[in-house]
C-alpha positions in Angstrom: -6.6 -10.5 10.6 -2.7 -10.5 9.3 -2.3 -11.7 5.9 1.5 -12.8 5.1 1.7 -16.2 3.3 2.7 -16.9 -0.5 3.2 -13.5 -2.1 1.8 -14.8 -5.5 -1.3 -13.0 -6.4 -3.5 -16.0 -6.8 -2.3 -17.3 -3.3 -2.8 -13.7 -1.5 -6.1 -13.3 -3.3 -7.0 -16.8 -2.2 -6.1 -16.1 1.6 -8.2 -12.9 1.3 -11.5 -14.4 -0.1 -11.2 -17.7 2.3 -10.3 -15.6 5.5 -12.3 -12.1 5.0 -15.9 -13.5 5.6 -14.7 -14.2 9.0 -13.9 -10.8 9.7 -16.3 -8.4 11.7 -17.4 -5.1 10.8 -14.9 -2.9 12.6 -12.3 -5.8 12.3 -8.8 -4.9 10.9 -7.1 -6.7 8.1 -3.4 -6.0 7.1 -1.3 -7.3 4.5 2.6 -7.5 4.7 5.0 -7.2 2.0 3.0 -4.7 -0.3 5.8 -2.3 -1.2 8.7 -3.1 -3.1 9.3 -6.4 -4.6 6.0 -8.4 -4.1 3.3 -7.8 -6.7 0.9 -10.0 -5.3 0.0 -8.5 -1.7 0.3 -5.1 -3.5 -2.2 -6.0 -6.0 -4.6 -7.4 -3.5 -4.4 -4.5 -1.5 -5.2 -2.0 -4.1 -8.2 -4.3 -5.5 -10.2 -4.5 -2.1 -8.8 -1.9 0.4 -7.5 1.2 -1.8 -10.3 0.9 -4.6 -12.7 -1.7 -3.2 -16.1 -0.8 -1.3 -15.4 -2.8 2.2 -12.9 -1.0 4.1 -12.5 2.4 4.9 -9.3 4.0 7.1 -7.1 2.4 4.8 -3.4 3.1 5.6 0.1 2.0 5.3 3.4 1.7 7.5 6.5 0.7 5.7 5.6 -2.6 3.7 2.2 -3.3 5.7 -1.1 -2.0 4.1 -4.3 -2.1 6.5 -8.2 -1.2 6.6 -11.1 -1.2 8.5 -13.7 -3.5 7.5 -17.3 -2.0 7.1 -20.5 -2.8 5.2 -20.2 0.0 2.9 -17.9 2.9 2.7 -18.9 6.4 2.3 -17.7 8.9 -0.8 -15.4 10.4 1.6 -13.9 7.3 2.7 -13.7 6.2 -1.0 -11.5 9.8 -1.8 -9.6 9.0 1.2 -8.5 5.6 0.5 -7.6 6.7 -3.0 -5.7 9.7 -2.0 -3.6 7.5 0.3 -3.3 4.9 -2.5 -1.6 7.9 -4.4 0.4 9.1 -1.4 1.4 5.3 -1.2 2.7 5.3 -4.6 4.6 8.2 -4.3 6.6 6.9 -1.3 7.2 3.9 -3.0 8.8 6.1 -5.8 11.0 7.8 -3.4 12.1 4.6 -1.7 13.2 3.5 -5.3 15.0 6.6 -6.1 16.8 6.6 -3.0 17.7 2.8 -3.2 19.2 3.5 -6.8 21.0 6.7 -5.5 22.5 4.4 -3.1 23.8 1.7 -5.3 25.3 4.4 -7.4 26.9 6.1 -4.3 25.1 9.5 -4.7 24.3 11.2 -1.5 20.2 11.6 -1.7 20.5 15.2 -0.5 22.9 16.4 -3.1 20.5 14.9 -5.7 17.7 16.8 -4.1 19.9 20.1 -3.9 20.6 19.5 -7.8 16.9 19.2 -8.7 15.5 22.1 -6.5 18.3 24.3 -8.1 17.3 23.2 -11.5 13.3 23.8 -11.0 13.8 27.3 -9.3 
C-alpha cells in the first residue's frame, strides 16, 4: 500500500487509518516524503511503523519509509524498528548538514577532515 497524498499530519493519519485495515498480514505499507520537509508523513511513520506494534522489518530508502504488516511484533522486532529509526534520524541529520555545507560552499570532505582532526 502506497501513501502519498496531502502531507499535513491529519490527512496522512486519515489515509493510514482508512486504508490500513485493508492491508493483509504480510502486506507492505510505504509512506512517501518521510524525510526532510514533510512533518505529516514522518510523524505517522514514526508513530505507527517505527514505534507501533503492527509492523516489522521497518526500513527506509531515500524519502520512503516502509514496513510489513503483522498481528503483533516481537521484542526483537520492536528493538530493530527503533534502531532503524535512530539510523534514519542520523541519516536525516547528515543530509541536512550536507545541504547546509553546500549552501555555504564548504566542501563536505574538507569539513569532515577538520572535525576528525579536532577529535583525534
